[in-house]
N, C-alpha and C positions, 0 to 999 in steps of 0.2 A: 436549042432554043429550050425558053420558058413559058409553058402557056399562060401561068400566072402569077400573079406578086408573091399569093401564098407558095406555088412552088418554089421560086425564085429564093424567097429568105428562109425554109425548109433545107433548101438546098447549097447554100450558101454560110447561113448558120453557123454551123461548124465551124467552115471558115477562120469567118470575124473571130469566135470564141478562138480558134488557134492564133491565131497572131495577136488575141490581147496577150493570150498564157504564156505564148513564145516572150514578147517583149518583158513581159514581167519576168518571167525565170531568167531570161539575159538581166537584167538589172539586180536581181537578187544572187546571183550565181557570181556577179561582179563585186556587190556589198559582201557576199562572205569570203571573199578573198581579201579584203580591204578589214583587219580586226574592227575600227570603228565604224562602219557601211550601217545604213538604216536595219533596221530589226523593227519586226512587228509587234507591236502594243498587244495587252491582254486585252483588253477592250478599244470600244470608238472612243476615242479622245475628243474631249473638246479644244485642247490648245495643241499646239507646235511646240512650244518653246516657251522659254522665261525669263522676265528682265528683273535681277532682285536690286532693289535701290537699296542697299546696304547704309543706315546710318550709324555708322559708328558712336557706341558710346552712351547710348540712351535714351533719345526724346524724352521729353514728358508729358507723359498722357493728361495731366490734368492743364496742362497749358497750351495743349493744340486741342485735340478731339474729345475727350473726355471732360463733357462739360458738369460741373458740378456745384451748383449753388449754396449748399450747406457748407462748403468749403472756401466760398466767398464769405457767409454770415457768421463763420467762427474764425476769421484771420485771426490770428496771435494766440487762441485759443490752446491752453498746455493740455497734452491726453496722452495716458499709458499705452504705449507702442510695444507688441512683444512680437515683432517680425523678423524674417531668415535674418535680414540684415542687422538689426539693433542685437539680435539674440546670436549672431556671427562676431559681432565686435565686443558684447560684455557677457554674452554667457544668459542674457535674462533681457527683459523687456527692458525699456526708460521711455520715463517723461520725455514729451517731443512738442515744441510749437510750429502747430498750422501754418498756411503759408498758400495764401489765397491764389489764383495764376496770375501771374504780369503781363497778358494779354486780353484783350476783350474779347467775350466770345459771342455769338450772335447767330441766327438760323439760316444758311445757304440752300440754293439749288429751290427745283420745286419740290423734291421730297422735305425741306426744310431741316438740312443735317445741320447739328451744332459744328462749329468750329472756332477759333479763337482768329485773331488775327495775325498770328506769327505766320501764316500763310496762304495770304490773300490769292496769291494764284492757283494753288491747289484748290483753293475752293469755288475757283468756277470751276471745278469738275467733279464736283462732290454726287451729283446723279451719276456717275461711270462708277463712283466705288464704293468698293462691299467692307465696310467697315467691321475688324475684329474687338471689340472691346472688355472680353475675358478672356484676354491673354494671358498666361504665365509661363514660367520655365522652370529650369535648371540651374544653379550657378548663382553665385549672390556677387561677386566679382569677375573683370571683364573677360578675363581668359578663358574659365569655366564656360561659363555662357556662353563664350563668342564661339567657341571649340562645340559646345552642345548645340546651337543655334546652326552650324554647318555639318555638323557630321553624325548627332543626333547621339553623342558623350560627351562627357564633362573633361574624361582627362586622357581615356584609351586611345590608341591608332587606330581609326577608322576611316570608311573613305568617306568625302564631301558628299553633296547633294548631287552636285553639280556631277561628278563621277558616276554615282549611281544612276543619274537621267541619263550618262552617255553608256556606262554598261546596258542599262535596259531597251534604249532606243535608236542606240548608234545616230550618227550625225548626216543631216538633209544637203550636205554639202562636202566633198570627198575632197577639196581644195580646200581648205579652211577647217580650222581646228573647230570642233564641237563644243568646247567648252572653255568661253573666257573668261577671266575676269581682270577688270581694269583697275589700276592705281590701285594692288591691293595695300593692305598693311602688313609691315614685316612683325611686329608685334600680335600678343593675345592669340598665338595658334599659327600666327605666322603664313607658311607654306601647305600647313596641314592643312585648312583651310579651306583649301582647295587640291589637294593630294588626293590619289587615290589609293593609300593605304594598300590593302591585299589584292583590291581589286589589278585587271592587268592594266598596265603600266601605260597603253594609249589612254586610257579611261582619264588622267590628270587634266587638272585645268592648266592653260595657256595664259600666265599673265601679261598683261600688256602695261608697262610701267610701273611704278611701283609709287604708294602714299608718299607725299611730299614732293615730290617731281612735277614739275608744268605735265600736262596735259597733254602740251603739244609735242612731247617728249617719249611718249603712252604708244611706241608703237612696235614694230620690229624690227629690229637693227641687223645688218648685212644682208638682207632679205635677196637683194637680186646683186650681183658681178654684172660690174659696168665695164667690167678689162676686156671681159673672151666675145668671142661671138657667141650667138647660139648652136652652131655647129660645135662650135669648143665645149661649151658647157652640157651638150646632149652628149657627147663624147666622153667625159670626164664621168658624168652619171652614168651611163653603163658599164664603165670601168670600175665605179665605186660600189655599183649593184651585184657585179660577176665575184667582187671582192667578199663584200659582204654575206652573200650566198654561200661562199666558202666556211664563214665563221658560224652562219646561223645552226642553234640545236636547237631541233622540234620539243615544244613544252617551256621552252626558257621566252619566259611572258621579256623580262627585260628587255635581251636583245630584241626579240621582237618589235618591242617599243621604239627601241633607238633606230632598227632598221626603218619601221614605219615614219618615225618622224624626220629622215633621210627625205622618203618618199612625198610624206606631206610637203615638207620644207620645197623640194623641188616643183610640185604641184600649185605649191601656193606664190611662186615667184612672179604669174601673171595675174591671180586674183586679188591676194592680199592688201596688194599695194596700192587697187582702186578701194578695196572695201574699206579702207581706212583714212582716204583722201578725201576730209571734210572739202578742199575746194571747189569739187563738186559739186558742192549746194548751191542753189540760190541765194541770195541777197535775203531775201524774205526767210527762208528756213533759217540762216545762220543768225537774222534777227528773231528770228520766235524761241531758239535755245539760251538767248543771251551772250550768244558767243560776238567776241570784238568789246564787250562792257568791262570792266575789270573788275567788280561783282563777283558776275555770272559767269565770266569766260571758261573759267575753268571747270569746274562740273556740266557747263553745259559742252564742251566737248567731249565728256566722257557721255555725256545722255545721247547724242548725236553720233558719237562711234555706236552706241549699242543698237541704235536705230537701224544705220547702215548694217552690220553685223545680224540683226535677227532679219534684214530683208536678205539676205546671202545664207541663210537656210544655218547658221549660229545656234545651237540646241539651248545652251543653257548660258547667260551671259550676266555676269553679276559687275552692278555698279557700285563703286565704294565710294563714301565720304568720308575722310577720315585722316591722320595721321599714326605718326610711327611712336607717340609719347607714351608714359603708365599712362595717362589720363587723355586719351582719345576723344576727339572732337564736343561729340554731345555731351560730356562727362562733365556737367557746373555742380560741383558740389560747394563751391564759396560766390558763383557768378554766375548766376542763372539768368542775366537778363544779355550774356554773351551768345543765347540762345538764338538773341536777334541778328546777330551776326552769321551764323550760319544757315540760320532759314533762307536769310535774303540770299545767301550764294546757292541754294540750293532748287529754291522754290520758282521762281522763272522755269531752271530747266527741265525739270521736271514736268511742269504744265507745258511746256512747248513738246517733252517727249510724249505725254497723254493725247495732245492735240494731232500731233505728227502721226501717232499711228492711230490715231482712230480716221483721219480723212484719208489714209493710205488703205485701208481696211484691214488693216494689219492687229490692231486692237481684238478682234473677235477670234483671233486663234493664238494672242499672246499672250502670256498670262503678266502683270503687272504688279511685283510685291515690294511693299515700301513697310520698312522698318529698323527696330536695333537687337542689340542683344535683350534688352529688359527693358523696362521703363524707370518712373521715376518718383520718388516719396511725396504724398500730401504733404508731407512735416519739410518746415526747413531744416539746415543743418550748418554748423561753424558757425560764422558769424550773423546766421538766419537772412544769407542773401544765395542759397546753393538748396539744392535736393539730392538725397543720395540712391543709390540703387537700388531697384526694386523689380524684383523676376518673380514677386506674389499677382501683380495684377497692371496689362498695359494694353495699349492700341499699336494695331499693325492694320494696314487696308490693301487691299486687292483690286485691280482692275482689268476688263478683258478675262478674255477664257473660260467663259461660262462659269463665270461667280454672277451672283445677281449684281443689281448695280442700281444704286441708290439705296444699298441696304444696307442695316444697323444689326448685326450680331451681337448676346453677351451683354454684360456692365460688369461694372464693379461694384463695390459698397460706395453708401453714400459720401465718403471722403474720396471716392477715384485710388482705393489703396489697392484692396484685393478683388480679386475677382471671386463672383456669386454666382454668377448669373450664366447659362449658354456659356461655358468654361472650354479652352481651347488651349491645350496641352503643345509645346512647339510639337512634341510628337505628332499631332492630329493634323497640326497644321502641314509638314513634312506629308503626310498620308494623303490629305487632300491636295496638295499641289500635285502629288503623283497619280492621285487619282484623275487630275484634270488631264492630264498625260498621255492617260492611257493606260498607268501603270497600278496594278495590285501591290500597294506596301507588302501582304503578308506573302507572296509569291516571287517578288525581287528578290531572290536571295543570291546568296555564295557559299560556297564551300569553302571554309575555310580552319586549319589547327582543327578539325575534325566536329565541328558543325556549324548548321547554317547560322547567317548571318544577315541582318537587312539595316535598311538606316533608322528603321523605327523599333531595331529590338524584339520586345516581344508583345509592347504595345502600338498606340495611335488607332484612334477611330477616324474615317474622313468626314467632314463636317457637311451633311447633306442639307442641313439650312442654308446652305449659303449658294449651292450649285443653282443654277438656272433652271 
């Protein structure tokens, strides 16, 4: 018998500790046997996962979130411009005609953030958003800039960001892929944008559907064998496992990845169909995302799939809005009013995603990243109704996952052209997202071809001013 509560705790305390350590050890041992099992971060994370809303082609910052009164005042004024795009085309600068925003700006939310009426539904969430107005990047064409945004390089074969995250943290759910890209484009890098390059092949992204196909078809085909009984499927799995074990070679990561993909497929049969089944959602939730309405149905389905996968422990989820043409989605060189059509397709679904994540308590540990590979120029192009590519200054926003809400960081010049204050390079954004996930971008390395590689190469700084 114990003479006192203190004696009881002293006597049994080690036992409680042993039970906890034992459970943790079992989990780590199991994860260690799975190439993409969960791993410890470098430091305490603010976020567990990322949902990246990729606006392929480049949204115009001066028509959406970067309010520039001088651009309105000097509309149609001719000025000399010598930016990266002009130099790439002509080898020198050129006179350009300024063009005011085509959408009206106003202040929104309690923070009074400036935003145009291009995205009226997202504007209702500005108090949850963290705007980066001083973004700049590498690459003046879609291909190099898109690759740089995804992999940190404009032309070399390097692992994608999602693959680096998987390599560093592993998956929270061993029954689902840890890195998923929904409706990816086949162009401007294609599979390289979610590829593993020289990282172990198990860390590559899993595509659901592709750009140009209806989101209803964005699923994993032939996942369940409806012709055999569970016992028959189990016996087949065991036989294949035995045969595969005989073919495996220690250190051959490609064979290991193939074998692990078979094991994952076996485990996914019971989990993945539910994770992708939007019919389980309430009518109110479907309406929130605009599902069932012609304009918003497709992207609404993509965003709702992202939320369901986030709930299931998928670590990195990319939701792509684009197409497979040479002039993707937001790339309006001669028809800027087309921005309005694209905004109508994504505005309500994105606002719905933010609302849904917040009410479920998921926004606290989920980073939502919205943006394109670059922005657009404040001057007109071609027949005066479009804008050119602009890697020198543009806006992205983040929400949740440890960033300051209702905050704006950095600025472009008076015309919204070049980043001049609080500049954030794409390498810096990568470093910051990794930091929020508990990863030090300088320590997240992989040795290949005789040297260590990392997502940020030898660059990148965490943007600490935006951390909550």
